[in-house]
C-alpha positions in Angstrom: 94.3 -8.4 76.1 91.8 -5.4 77.4 89.5 -5.4 80.2 87.7 -8.4 81.3 84.6 -6.3 81.3 84.7 -6.4 77.3 84.8 -10.1 77.6 81.9 -12.1 76.2 79.1 -13.1 78.5 79.4 -17.0 79.6 77.1 -18.7 81.9 76.5 -21.9 83.7 79.7 -23.4 83.1 79.2 -27.0 82.6 81.3 -30.2 83.8 81.9 -33.3 81.4 82.3 -36.6 82.5 83.5 -39.9 80.8 81.7 -42.8 82.1 83.8 -46.2 80.8 83.9 -44.7 77.3 86.0 -46.4 74.9 86.7 -46.5 71.4 88.4 -49.3 68.9 88.4 -49.5 65.0 88.1 -52.8 64.1 90.2 -54.7 67.1 92.7 -51.4 67.6 92.0 -50.0 70.7 92.4 -46.7 70.6 91.2 -46.1 74.1 90.6 -48.0 76.6 87.1 -48.1 78.9 88.1 -44.7 81.0 86.9 -42.4 83.4 87.2 -39.1 83.4 85.3 -36.4 85.1 86.7 -32.6 84.2 85.2 -29.6 86.7 82.9 -26.9 85.7 85.6 -23.8 84.9 88.5 -25.8 85.2 91.8 -26.3 82.5 91.9 -29.9 82.0 95.3 -31.2 79.9 95.2 -34.2 78.2 98.6 -35.4 78.1 100.9 -37.8 76.5 103.1 -39.1 73.7 102.1 -39.9 70.4 99.4 -42.2 69.7 98.5 -42.5 73.1 94.5 -41.8 73.0 94.8 -38.2 73.9 93.1 -36.8 70.5 90.7 -39.6 70.4 89.0 -38.4 74.0 89.1 -35.1 72.4 87.1 -35.7 69.3 84.7 -38.0 71.1 83.9 -35.4 73.7 83.4 -33.0 70.6 81.5 -35.7 68.9 83.9 -35.6 65.9 84.5 -39.7 66.6 81.4 -41.8 67.8 82.3 -43.9 71.2 81.9 -47.5 71.0 81.1 -48.5 74.8 80.5 -46.0 77.6 78.8 -42.9 78.1 79.2 -39.0 78.0 78.2 -36.5 79.7 78.0 -32.8 79.6 76.6 -30.9 82.2 74.2 -34.0 83.2 73.0 -34.5 79.8 73.9 -37.7 77.8 75.2 -36.3 74.8 77.2 -40.0 73.6 75.0 -40.4 70.2 74.3 -36.4 70.0 76.1 -34.7 66.5 79.0 -31.9 67.6 76.6 -29.1 66.7 74.1 -30.3 69.5 76.9 -30.3 72.5 77.3 -26.4 72.7 81.5 -26.7 72.2 83.9 -24.8 70.3 87.1 -26.1 68.8 90.6 -24.6 67.9 92.6 -27.1 66.2 96.4 -27.6 65.3 96.3 -25.9 62.1 94.0 -23.0 62.2 91.8 -23.7 59.7 91.2 -20.3 58.5 89.8 -19.1 55.2 92.6 -17.6 53.3 90.5 -15.3 51.1 88.4 -14.0 54.2 89.3 -11.2 56.5 90.3 -11.2 60.6 86.7 -10.3 60.9 85.0 -12.3 58.3 86.7 -15.8 59.6 86.2 -15.2 62.8 82.2 -14.5 62.5 81.8 -17.5 59.6 80.2 -19.6 62.4 77.7 -16.7 63.3 76.9 -16.3 59.7 76.1 -19.7 58.4 73.5 -19.9 61.8 72.0 -16.7 60.6 72.9 -14.5 63.7 71.4 -11.1 63.3 74.1 -9.0 62.0 73.5 -6.3 64.6 74.4 -9.4 67.4 77.3 -10.5 65.2 78.9 -7.1 64.8 78.5 -7.3 68.6 80.1 -10.2 69.4 83.1 -9.7 67.0 83.8 -6.2 68.5 84.1 -7.9 72.4 86.3 -10.4 70.7 88.7 -8.4 68.8 89.0 -6.6 71.9 89.6 -9.3 74.2 92.5 -10.9 72.2 93.7 -7.6 71.1 92.7 -8.2 67.2 91.4 -4.6 66.3 94.3 -3.6 63.9 94.1 -6.8 61.7 90.5 -7.1 61.3 91.0 -6.4 57.8 94.0 -8.3 57.3 94.0 -11.7 55.5 95.7 -14.7 57.1 98.2 -14.4 55.1 99.2 -11.0 56.2 99.9 -12.5 60.0 102.4 -14.0 61.9 101.8 -17.5 63.6 100.7 -15.9 67.1 98.2 -14.0 65.5 96.8 -16.3 63.3 96.5 -18.5 66.6 94.3 -15.4 68.2 92.2 -15.4 65.3 91.5 -19.5 65.4 91.0 -18.7 69.1 88.4 -15.5 68.6 86.8 -18.0 66.4 85.9 -20.2 68.9 85.0 -17.4 71.6 82.7 -15.5 69.7 80.3 -18.5 69.5 79.5 -17.7 73.6 80.1 -21.7 74.6 81.1 -22.6 77.7 83.6 -25.9 76.2 86.4 -25.1 74.3 88.3 -28.1 73.2 91.9 -27.2 72.2 93.9 -29.8 70.3 97.4 -28.8 70.3 96.9 -25.1 69.2 100.5 -23.6 70.2 102.6 -26.3 68.3 103.1 -24.6 65.1 104.5 -21.9 67.2 108.5 -21.1 68.3 109.6 -21.9 71.9 109.2 -18.0 73.1 105.7 -17.0 71.7 104.7 -20.9 73.0 105.3 -19.7 76.1 103.8 -15.8 76.1 100.7 -17.7 74.5 100.3 -20.3 77.6 100.3 -17.0 80.0 97.7 -15.4 77.8 95.4 -18.8 77.3 95.4 -19.5 81.2 94.6 -15.6 81.9 91.8 -15.9 79.3 90.0 -19.1 80.6 90.6 -17.8 84.2 88.4 -14.2 83.4 85.7 -16.1 81.0 85.3 -18.9 83.5 85.3 -21.1 80.7 85.8 -25.3 80.5 88.6 -25.8 78.8 90.2 -29.4 77.6 93.6 -29.4 75.9 95.7 -31.9 74.0 99.4 -31.6 74.0 102.7 -33.7 74.0 104.4 -31.2 75.9 104.6 -31.9 79.5 105.8 -28.6 80.6 102.4 -26.9 78.8 100.5 -29.0 81.1 102.6 -28.2 84.5 102.3 -24.7 83.7 98.5 -24.6 82.7 96.6 -27.1 84.1 94.2 -27.1 87.1 94.1 -31.1 86.1 96.2 -33.7 84.0 94.5 -36.4 82.4 98.4 -38.6 81.6 97.1 -41.2 79.2 99.6 -43.8 77.5 98.6 -47.0 74.9 94.9 -46.0 75.1 94.5 -46.4 79.1 94.8 -43.6 81.5 98.0 -43.8 83.9 97.0 -40.8 86.2 95.0 -38.2 87.1 95.4 -35.4 88.9 96.5 -32.2 89.4 100.7 -30.9 88.0 101.6 -30.9 92.0 100.3 -34.4 92.7 101.5 -36.2 89.4 105.2 -34.6 89.8 105.1 -35.4 93.9 103.4 -39.0 93.8 104.3 -40.1 90.2 101.8 -43.4 90.1 103.8 -45.6 87.5 107.5 -45.3 86.2 106.1 -43.9 83.1 104.1 -41.2 85.0 107.7 -40.5 86.5 109.3 -40.5 83.6 107.1 -38.3 81.3 106.3 -35.7 84.0 109.3 -33.3 85.4 112.5 -32.2 83.4 114.9 -33.7 83.5 112.8 -36.7 84.0 113.2 -38.8 87.4 116.0 -41.4 87.4 114.7 -45.0 87.6 117.2 -47.2 89.5 116.9 -51.0 89.4 117.7 -52.9 92.6 118.8 -56.7 93.5 117.1 -56.6 96.9 118.0 -53.7 98.7 121.4 -52.7 96.6 121.2 -50.5 94.1 122.1 -52.8 91.4 125.7 -53.5 90.4 126.9 -52.0 94.1 126.8 -52.7 97.4 125.0 -49.7 98.7 121.5 -50.8 100.4 118.8 -48.4 100.6 115.4 -48.7 103.2 112.5 -49.7 100.8 109.2 -51.4 101.4 108.8 -54.8 100.4 108.5 -55.7 97.0 110.2 -52.5 95.5 112.6 -53.8 92.5 113.4 -49.7 91.3 113.4 -46.6 93.0 112.6 -42.9 91.4 114.7 -40.0 92.3 114.3 -36.4 91.1 117.7 -34.8 90.0 116.8 -31.6 92.6 116.5 -34.1 95.5 119.7 -35.8 95.3 122.4 -33.7 97.3 126.5 -34.2 96.7 127.0 -34.5 100.5 126.1 -38.1 100.9 127.6 -41.6 101.6 127.0 -43.1 98.2 130.2 -42.9 96.1 129.3 -42.1 92.2 131.7 -41.1 89.1 130.6 -38.2 86.8 130.2 -39.2 83.6 128.7 -36.2 81.9 127.8 -32.4 82.7 125.5 -30.3 81.5 125.8 -26.6 82.3 122.6 -25.0 82.5 123.5 -21.1 83.8 121.5 -21.4 87.0 122.6 -24.8 87.6 124.1 -28.2 86.5 123.1 -31.9 85.5 125.5 -34.5 86.1 124.6 -37.8 85.0 126.6 -40.1 87.9 127.1 -43.9 87.5 126.2 -45.7 90.4 127.0 -49.6 90.0 125.1 -50.1 87.0 122.7 -47.3 86.9 122.9 -44.2 86.5 121.3 -41.1 88.5 120.8 -37.7 87.3 121.8 -34.9 90.1 120.9 -31.2 89.7 123.4 -29.1 91.2 123.6 -25.4 92.0 126.3 -23.4 89.6 128.1 -22.7 92.6 129.4 -26.2 92.4 132.0 -27.3 89.9 132.3 -31.0 89.2 134.1 -32.3 86.1 133.4 -35.4 84.0 135.4 -38.0 85.8 135.1 -36.7 89.4 134.0 -38.9 92.2 130.7 -37.4 94.4 129.4 -38.2 97.7 125.4 -38.5 97.1 122.6 -38.5 99.3 118.9 -38.0 99.8 116.4 -38.1 102.7 114.3 -41.5 103.0 111.0 -39.6 101.7 112.6 -38.5 98.6 112.7 -42.1 97.1 109.8 -43.6 94.9 109.5 -47.5 95.2 108.0 -49.0 92.0 107.6 -52.8 91.9 108.4 -54.8 89.1 105.1 -54.2 86.8 106.4 -50.5 87.0 103.1 -49.3 89.7 104.0 -46.8 92.4 104.3 -49.0 96.0 102.6 -47.0 98.8 
């Protein structure tokens, strides 16, 4: 990408608010009444498994679907009933939606042509966005002559050339291979920060959310499970669902009988009402007083993951590569008091 001084000029970055917004089709509830506030100039990620309501939420913001209840505000303006064209937002879709018979340049300026923007203005905006995304050499190519990453850049350029301050993205990197996804994550984040855009990004990939987001909105079965920074959600998951969904490998959830780990005689100090505790693999050390049997060992190069049996429960432990452990070995596990995350019978965090 070229220098920032070639970027389209974006001003007055807006804030997005959802106030009690819900969506249902007949008896099917796609999104329970929800409150979301996305700050101006931030990168917000709607995260969750398939069918959780994240794309529905994005489409409600865009005006592609109509909310069943609640209000949607952009920069303080109620746009709940406004059509997509009146919301001043741009969208990047999963399938890019490029016209196969048009060149890169024509695909990018198509929306400006439809809106009858003057030719000189179209050329000026096109030149800026081509330079910004490193597409100058590709301007005359057709989509079939482009790689997946190049097609993604063209789709992004088409969104940026309109000069909109909000960009809504629906899993735009899902069609790319793993290495290219990582490269594009870095480029997208750098571009958003450079232009000061407000970005709302849908994904089911928690690595994308953790690496790019200022704010994560985690959804589950049509409701918001937790909202916060990636660091906050990782360190203080509000529920067992959040604990298991965020983190690679996920947090181990250990059932208790009273204060004892189920199937063992080992007691742990927990608040009243705790029926299960969560432990991150990197927070468990092999230097404690809890005996465990190694039932699986996964070598990852820089470290290893051990699956250990404690009573009737299974715990995942991350160990440095220098530590040689084999399946069948007995290890002694331990963790600090603050490392155990307490949850109640409904799976909600205590304290």
